[in-house]
N, C-alpha and C positions, 0 to 999 in steps of 0.2 A: 709812633714808632710800636705801639702794640697793637697795631691792626698790622704792620709787616711782621712781626711775631706771629699774631695767630694764624696769619696767609703760611706761614716756612712751617708751623707746627701739621696745619692741614696738609701740607705736600708730604709731610714726613719726614722733614729734617731735624736731625739730631741737633747741629750747630748753625749758626748764621753768623756772617758778616754783615755791618751796615757801615758804610764808608761815605766820608764826607762829600766827594766829589769833587774836591777843589782843584787847583790848578796843577798839582802834581798826579792829578788820577790819569791812567790812562787804561786802554783795553788792545792787548796784543794776542791776535788769533790767525792760525794757521798760516805761519811766518811774516805778519806782516802786522802794524797797528792800524787798527780801525778807528781810535782815536787816542792821537798822540799827544804826549804830558807837557805840562805849561812849563816842568823845568826837570830836573833828574834828580833822583833820588836812588838811595841804593836798598830799596827796600820793594819786595815784590810778593804778593797772594796769587800762588799757582794752583789752579784747578785741574786735575786730571780724571779722566774717566775710569772707572775699576773693570 
C-alpha cells in the first residue's frame, strides 16, 4: 500500500482510492462494461475529465 501511495504522489495526485477488486467490482467505460460486476450494488465511483 505504501508503494501505491508513493506512486500516486509522484504522479501529482491529491487524493487516491484503493478498491478491493472483489466480486462487486466493475468497469464501465464509453457506454459499455469492460469488466462486468459479479453482483449488483447501489454504489459507484465516477471519474470525469475536467
